[in-house]
C-alpha positions as CSV (number, residue, x, y, z in Angstrom):
1,M,8.4,19.6,5.4
2,C,5.4,19.3,6.2
3,R,4.8,17.9,9.9
4,S,1.3,16.4,8.7
5,I,2.8,14.6,6.0
6,K,3.8,11.2,6.5
7,T,5.7,8.2,5.4
8,L,3.0,6.5,2.6
9,R,4.9,3.5,2.0
10,P,5.8,0.3,3.6
11,P,7.1,-0.6,6.5
12,A,6.1,2.9,7.8
13,I,2.5,1.8,6.9
14,P,1.2,-1.8,6.4
15,E,-0.1,-2.1,3.5
16,K,-0.1,0.3,-0.1
17,A,-0.8,3.7,0.2
18,T,-4.9,4.6,-0.5
19,E,-5.7,7.3,-3.1
20,E,-7.1,9.1,-0.2
21,E,-3.8,9.5,1.2
22,V,-1.6,10.2,-1.7
23,R,-4.4,13.2,-2.2
24,A,-4.2,14.3,1.6
25,A,-0.5,14.5,1.1
26,A,-0.5,16.4,-2.0
27,L,-3.4,18.8,-0.4
28,Q,-1.0,19.2,2.8
29,Y,2.1,20.0,0.3
30,V,0.1,22.5,-2.3
31,R,-1.0,24.1,1.5
32,K,2.3,24.8,2.8
33,V,4.1,25.8,-0.5
34,S,1.4,28.3,-1.3
35,G,0.8,29.1,2.1
36,F,-2.9,29.2,1.7
37,R,-4.8,26.7,4.0
38,V,-8.0,27.0,0.8
39,P,-7.6,29.3,-1.7
40,A,-9.6,32.3,-2.8
41,A,-12.0,31.2,-5.7
42,H,-9.6,32.9,-8.5
43,N,-7.3,30.7,-7.3
44,R,-9.2,27.3,-7.1
45,E,-8.2,26.2,-10.6
46,V,-5.0,26.2,-10.1
47,F,-4.7,25.0,-6.6
48,D,-6.5,21.7,-7.3
49,A,-4.5,21.4,-10.5
50,A,-1.9,21.2,-8.3
51,V,-3.1,18.6,-6.3
52,A,-4.1,16.4,-8.7
53,A,-0.5,17.0,-10.2
54,I,1.0,16.1,-6.8
55,A,-0.9,13.6,-6.5
56,E,0.4,11.9,-9.5
57,A,3.4,12.5,-9.0
58,T,3.5,10.6,-5.6
59,Q,1.8,7.5,-6.6
60,V,4.4,7.1,-9.5
61,L,7.0,7.3,-7.1
62,L,5.6,5.2,-4.5
63,D,4.7,2.3,-7.5
64,G,8.4,2.9,-8.5
65,V,10.4,2.9,-5.4
66,H,11.4,-0.2,-4.0
67,V,12.7,-1.0,0.1
68,R,16.5,-2.4,0.7
69,G,16.3,-5.5,2.7
70,R,12.5,-6.1,1.7
71,P,11.8,-9.4,-0.2
72,P,10.4,-8.3,-3.8
73,Q,7.7,-10.3,-2.8
74,Q,6.3,-8.3,-0.2
75,Q,6.7,-5.3,-2.0
76,E,4.7,-6.9,-5.2
77,A,2.3,-7.5,-2.7
78,A,2.0,-4.4,-1.1
79,A,1.9,-2.5,-4.2
80,V,-1.5,-4.9,-5.4
81,T,-3.3,-4.7,-2.0
82,P,-6.5,-1.8,-2.4
């Protein structure tokens, strides 16, 4: 696990993760898995596509996960807070 990736759901963070936070986590994951901090020009397209795909999958996960012990209205409020 990359230590730079943080938990992106309440109660670890007070509100819904922003698009920037989700993308930053996806970028860290792709960097860790690929072994490249910055891809070479010939790898840029596939690197960026991987970041986008992982960010999208992460958002789907965060939108669907329910935290035990947290009332549903708090979960829904966290999900709609920009």
